[in-house]
C-alpha positions as CSV (number, residue, x, y, z in Angstrom):
1,M,-33.7,-48.1,27.1
2,A,-33.9,-45.6,30.0
3,G,-31.9,-42.4,29.5
4,A,-31.1,-43.1,25.8
5,I,-31.9,-40.6,23.0
6,I,-32.7,-43.3,20.5
7,E,-33.9,-46.9,21.0
8,N,-31.8,-49.9,20.4
9,M,-32.1,-51.0,16.7
10,S,-32.1,-54.6,15.4
11,T,-29.3,-55.6,13.0
12,K,-31.8,-55.7,10.1
13,K,-33.0,-52.1,10.8
14,L,-29.5,-50.9,11.3
15,V,-28.4,-52.4,8.0
16,I,-31.4,-50.9,6.2
17,F,-30.7,-47.5,7.7
18,G,-27.0,-47.7,6.7
19,V,-27.8,-48.7,3.2
20,I,-30.2,-45.8,2.8
21,L,-27.6,-43.4,3.9
22,L,-25.0,-44.9,1.5
23,L,-27.5,-44.7,-1.4
24,F,-28.3,-41.0,-0.5
25,Q,-24.6,-40.2,-0.4
26,A,-24.1,-42.0,-3.8
27,F,-27.0,-40.1,-5.2
28,S,-25.4,-36.8,-4.1
29,F,-22.2,-37.7,-5.8
30,M,-24.0,-38.7,-9.0
31,V,-25.8,-35.3,-9.1
32,G,-22.5,-33.5,-8.7
33,G,-20.7,-35.7,-11.3
34,L,-23.3,-36.2,-14.0
35,I,-25.8,-33.3,-13.8
36,A,-23.8,-30.3,-12.5
37,P,-21.2,-28.8,-14.9
38,G,-17.7,-27.7,-13.9
39,P,-17.6,-25.2,-11.0
40,T,-15.9,-22.5,-13.0
41,S,-15.2,-21.4,-16.6
42,V,-12.1,-19.7,-17.9
43,V,-12.4,-17.1,-20.8
44,H,-9.3,-15.5,-22.5
45,Y,-9.5,-11.9,-23.7
46,L,-7.1,-10.0,-25.9
47,A,-7.3,-6.2,-25.3
48,T,-8.0,-4.1,-28.3
49,K,-5.8,-1.0,-28.7
50,C,-8.0,2.1,-29.0
51,V,-6.8,5.6,-29.8
52,D,-8.0,8.5,-27.6
53,T,-8.0,11.4,-30.0
54,A,-9.2,13.9,-27.5
55,K,-6.6,16.4,-26.3
56,S,-7.8,16.2,-22.7
57,H,-8.5,12.7,-21.5
58,Q,-12.1,12.4,-20.3
59,S,-12.7,9.8,-17.7
60,T,-16.4,9.7,-18.7
61,K,-15.5,8.5,-22.2
62,W,-15.6,4.8,-22.7
63,F,-13.9,2.9,-25.6
64,M,-15.7,-0.1,-27.0
65,P,-13.5,-2.8,-28.8
66,W,-16.3,-3.8,-31.2
67,G,-19.9,-3.1,-32.0
68,P,-21.6,-0.1,-33.7
69,N,-19.8,2.5,-31.5
70,Q,-16.4,0.9,-31.6
71,C,-13.3,2.9,-31.1
72,E,-10.6,3.9,-33.6
73,K,-8.1,1.0,-33.4
74,I,-4.5,0.3,-34.1
75,R,-3.0,-3.1,-34.5
76,T,0.6,-2.6,-33.3
77,F,2.7,0.1,-31.5
78,D,4.7,0.4,-34.7
79,E,1.6,1.7,-36.4
80,A,1.1,4.1,-33.5
81,M,4.6,5.4,-33.9
82,A,4.1,5.8,-37.6
83,K,0.9,7.8,-36.9
84,K,2.7,9.8,-34.1
85,I,0.3,8.5,-31.5
86,E,1.7,8.8,-28.0
87,A,1.5,6.0,-25.5
88,N,-0.7,8.1,-23.2
89,N,-3.3,8.2,-25.9
90,I,-3.6,4.4,-26.2
91,V,-6.4,2.7,-24.3
92,F,-6.6,-1.1,-24.0
93,A,-10.3,-2.0,-24.2
94,V,-11.8,-5.3,-23.1
95,H,-15.5,-6.2,-23.2
96,I,-16.8,-8.9,-20.8
97,P,-18.2,-11.2,-22.0
98,L,-17.3,-12.0,-25.6
99,P,-19.6,-10.9,-28.4
100,N,-23.1,-12.4,-28.5
101,K,-22.9,-13.5,-24.9
102,E,-24.0,-12.0,-21.6
103,M,-23.2,-12.3,-17.9
104,S,-25.7,-13.6,-15.3
105,P,-26.2,-13.2,-11.5
106,W,-25.9,-17.0,-11.4
107,F,-22.2,-16.6,-12.2
108,Q,-21.6,-15.4,-8.6
109,F,-18.3,-13.6,-9.2
110,I,-15.7,-12.5,-11.8
111,L,-12.0,-13.0,-11.2
112,V,-9.7,-11.4,-13.7
113,I,-6.0,-12.2,-14.2
114,L,-3.6,-9.9,-16.1
115,Q,-0.8,-10.9,-18.4
116,F,1.6,-8.7,-20.4
117,D,3.1,-9.7,-23.7
118,I,6.6,-8.1,-23.5
119,A,9.1,-8.3,-26.3
120,F,12.8,-8.2,-25.6
121,K,14.8,-5.2,-26.9
122,M,18.5,-4.5,-26.2
123,N,17.8,-0.8,-25.6
124,N,14.5,-1.3,-23.6
125,Q,14.9,-4.2,-21.2
126,I,12.9,-4.9,-18.1
127,E,14.7,-3.5,-15.0
128,D,15.0,-5.4,-11.7
129,G,12.0,-4.7,-9.5
130,A,10.1,-3.0,-12.4
131,L,6.6,-1.8,-11.5
132,A,3.8,-1.5,-14.1
133,T,1.3,1.3,-13.4
134,V,-2.1,0.8,-14.9
135,D,-5.0,3.3,-14.9
136,V,-8.1,1.1,-14.9
137,G,-11.8,2.0,-15.4
138,L,-14.6,-0.5,-15.1
139,A,-18.1,0.2,-16.4
140,Y,-21.4,-1.7,-16.8
141,R,-24.7,-1.7,-18.7
142,D,-27.6,-4.1,-19.1
143,D,-28.4,-3.7,-22.8
144,S,-26.5,-3.0,-25.9
145,L,-28.0,0.5,-26.5
146,S,-27.7,2.3,-23.1
147,E,-24.7,4.4,-22.0
148,W,-21.9,2.9,-19.9
149,T,-22.1,3.6,-16.2
150,E,-18.8,3.8,-14.3
151,M,-18.5,1.1,-11.6
152,A,-14.9,1.6,-10.4
153,H,-11.8,3.5,-11.3
154,S,-8.3,3.0,-9.8
155,L,-4.6,3.6,-10.4
156,E,-2.8,0.4,-9.6
157,Q,0.8,-0.9,-9.6
158,R,1.9,-4.5,-10.3
159,K,5.4,-5.8,-9.9
160,L,6.7,-7.6,-13.0
161,N,8.4,-10.9,-12.5
162,C,9.7,-11.8,-16.0
163,N,12.5,-14.1,-17.3
164,F,14.2,-14.2,-20.7
165,T,15.1,-17.8,-21.3
166,T,17.6,-17.2,-24.2
167,I,20.7,-15.1,-24.5
168,K,20.2,-11.4,-24.6
169,T,21.6,-10.5,-28.1
170,Y,20.4,-8.4,-31.0
171,E,19.5,-11.6,-32.9
172,N,17.0,-12.5,-30.2
173,E,15.2,-9.2,-30.2
174,G,11.5,-9.6,-30.6
175,R,11.3,-12.7,-28.6
176,Y,8.9,-12.6,-25.6
177,Y,9.7,-12.6,-21.9
178,E,8.1,-15.3,-19.8
179,C,6.2,-13.3,-17.2
180,D,4.1,-14.4,-14.2
181,L,0.4,-13.9,-14.2
182,L,-0.7,-10.8,-12.2
183,P,-3.8,-10.5,-10.0
184,F,-6.0,-7.8,-11.6
185,M,-9.5,-7.5,-10.1
186,E,-12.4,-9.3,-8.6
187,V,-16.1,-8.5,-8.9
188,G,-17.9,-10.0,-5.9
189,S,-21.4,-10.2,-7.5
190,V,-22.3,-10.3,-11.2
191,A,-25.3,-8.0,-11.1
192,H,-25.1,-6.7,-14.7
193,K,-25.1,-8.3,-18.2
194,Y,-22.1,-6.4,-19.7
195,Y,-18.9,-5.0,-18.4
196,L,-16.2,-2.9,-20.1
197,L,-12.6,-2.4,-19.0
198,N,-10.5,0.5,-20.2
199,I,-6.9,0.2,-19.3
200,R,-4.2,2.9,-19.8
201,L,-0.4,2.6,-19.3
202,P,0.5,6.2,-18.4
203,V,4.1,7.2,-19.1
204,H,5.9,9.9,-17.2
205,E,9.7,9.8,-17.6
206,R,10.5,12.3,-14.9
207,K,8.5,10.4,-12.3
208,K,9.7,7.1,-13.6
209,V,6.2,5.9,-14.3
210,N,6.1,2.9,-16.6
211,V,9.8,3.3,-17.4
212,G,12.0,0.2,-17.6
213,I,9.1,-2.2,-18.1
214,G,10.2,-3.4,-21.5
215,E,8.3,-3.1,-24.8
216,I,4.7,-4.2,-24.1
217,K,3.1,-5.6,-27.2
218,D,-0.3,-6.7,-25.9
219,I,-2.4,-7.1,-22.8
220,R,-4.2,-10.3,-22.2
221,L,-6.8,-11.0,-19.5
222,V,-8.1,-14.3,-18.2
223,G,-11.6,-14.1,-16.8
224,I,-12.8,-16.7,-14.3
225,H,-16.4,-17.0,-13.2
226,Q,-18.6,-19.6,-11.5
227,N,-20.8,-21.5,-13.9
228,G,-24.5,-20.8,-13.7
229,G,-25.5,-24.4,-14.0
230,F,-23.2,-25.4,-11.1
231,T,-24.7,-22.6,-9.0
232,K,-28.3,-23.8,-9.7
233,V,-27.5,-27.4,-8.8
234,W,-25.6,-26.2,-5.6
235,F,-28.6,-24.0,-4.7
236,A,-31.1,-26.8,-5.2
237,M,-29.1,-29.3,-3.1
238,K,-28.8,-26.7,-0.3
239,T,-32.5,-26.0,-0.5
240,F,-33.3,-29.7,-0.1
241,L,-30.7,-30.4,2.6
242,T,-31.3,-27.4,4.9
243,P,-34.9,-28.3,5.8
244,S,-33.8,-31.9,6.2
245,I,-31.2,-30.9,8.7
246,L,-33.6,-28.7,10.6
247,I,-36.1,-31.5,10.8
248,I,-33.5,-33.8,12.2
249,M,-32.4,-31.2,14.8
250,I,-36.0,-30.6,15.9
251,W,-36.6,-34.4,16.3
252,Y,-33.3,-34.8,18.2
253,W,-34.1,-32.0,20.6
254,R,-37.6,-33.3,21.1
255,R,-36.1,-36.7,22.1
256,I,-33.8,-35.0,24.6
257,T,-36.7,-33.0,26.2
258,L,-38.7,-36.3,26.7
259,M,-36.0,-37.8,28.9
260,T,-36.4,-37.8,32.6
261,R,-32.9,-36.5,33.2
262,P,-31.7,-33.0,32.2
263,P,-29.6,-32.8,29.0
264,V,-25.8,-32.8,29.4
265,L,-23.6,-30.1,27.8
266,L,-22.6,-32.3,24.8
267,E,-26.3,-33.0,24.0
268,K,-27.1,-29.3,24.1
């Protein structure tokens, strides 16, 4: 037909073309549902309480929660009080990933969520609008023998939003608050195999730093990263579809240039 981009199609050809498109769409859904794994994985970490025995805290010293060069540990803060270890000398260490595993660039990103385990005490309750100050260091390495290299270091504040669901009495001391999860950090690209987090909760009573935040028992982290298998399937489908789209666009523009009339704005 004169002035048309594509010719008129018979009913048979149109049905065949539509069925092919539906089959291709169904195939794409099957690849995503049967071959590709879930988009993301969630890993839970419990921070290890390490003791910094040095009198002057060195930012270049890294505390490993496990392995041959693991730090000196304590299990509870009651043990720290018995050993006369101050809060400023306790470092919460988290190794990403878990033992006998390693990260991969196929994981695309790492998103970390922070959660405090805070016990109720009558003489140490969480104040309204309490802010938790965390001194965080992030390091990386690509094998289990090399030294850790600092990647980032920051002093951050997070507002605590916690509720105590039972009556505040001495009988209920030791029960835990229900606290909201806190955004912690995000690594935009996973370029290294191993990551190490060292977290401190500095206490300064005069400056009201980490005062009125309750009795913190543990620090838990939730790591979220994109699955490598999902990234590979996604990359493969994009690799196949991108040239296909380019071929269709080239064919379409060629059909436009063959027309006797100039192309309209919508066709351009």
